[in-house]
C-alpha positions in Angstrom: 132.3 105.2 -22.2 128.6 104.8 -20.1 128.0 107.0 -17.2 124.8 105.2 -15.7 122.2 107.9 -13.8 119.4 105.4 -12.9 117.1 103.0 -14.4 115.6 105.9 -16.7 118.9 107.7 -18.4 122.3 107.0 -19.0 125.2 109.2 -20.3 127.2 108.0 -23.2 130.5 109.6 -24.4 132.8 108.4 -27.4 135.8 110.1 -29.3 133.0 113.0 -30.9 130.2 113.5 -28.4 128.4 113.0 -25.5 124.9 111.5 -25.5 122.0 111.3 -23.3 120.3 108.0 -23.5 117.0 107.1 -22.2 116.0 103.6 -21.3 112.8 101.7 -22.5 111.9 98.1 -21.5 111.7 95.7 -24.6 110.8 92.7 -23.8 111.9 92.3 -20.5 115.3 94.1 -21.1 116.0 97.4 -20.8 117.3 98.9 -24.4 118.7 102.6 -24.6 117.7 104.9 -27.1 119.8 108.3 -27.9 117.9 111.5 -27.0 120.3 114.4 -27.1 123.9 115.3 -28.2 126.4 117.3 -26.8 130.3 118.4 -27.1 130.6 119.0 -23.8 130.1 116.7 -20.4 129.2 119.8 -18.8 126.5 120.7 -21.3 125.0 117.2 -21.3 124.7 117.3 -17.4 123.1 120.8 -17.4 120.5 119.4 -20.1 120.2 116.3 -18.5 119.0 117.9 -14.8 116.9 120.7 -16.9 115.3 117.6 -18.8 114.8 115.7 -15.8 113.1 118.6 -13.8 110.7 119.5 -17.0 109.4 115.7 -17.1 109.0 115.6 -13.2 105.5 115.5 -11.6 105.8 118.6 -9.9 102.7 120.5 -10.1 103.7 123.5 -7.7 106.7 125.6 -7.2 107.5 124.2 -3.8 107.7 120.7 -5.6 109.5 121.8 -8.1 112.3 123.1 -5.7 112.1 119.8 -3.9 112.5 117.7 -7.6 115.1 120.1 -8.1 117.2 119.2 -5.0 116.5 115.6 -5.3 117.8 115.6 -9.2 120.9 117.4 -8.1 121.6 115.1 -5.4 121.0 111.8 -8.2 123.2 113.4 -10.6 126.0 114.4 -8.1 126.4 110.8 -6.5 125.7 108.9 -10.2 128.8 111.2 -11.5 131.2 111.7 -8.1 134.5 109.7 -9.0 134.4 106.5 -6.6 138.0 105.6 -5.4 139.0 102.3 -3.5 142.6 102.8 -2.1 144.4 99.7 -0.9 147.3 99.6 1.6 149.6 97.2 0.5 151.7 95.9 3.8 154.7 94.5 3.4 155.9 92.0 6.2 159.7 91.8 6.4 
């Protein structure tokens, strides 16, 4: 399972663990490097959010709070289930 977050990060899961992967551009293609391993998706998302805040460009507390809000929104959108409901109409 691969859960894309953005061009920089994604979460990959297998039968044993969850992994945060960081994208790198190599020879015109993005390659993914595993950086952290976790046993639960909750821990993975929490760690990724903290990592994204720590590596943000924020210089002040106010900027950090704005970064936190943007990161929380990004993670929420990336990890929200998307469903498409179709309705089959039977015409007799």
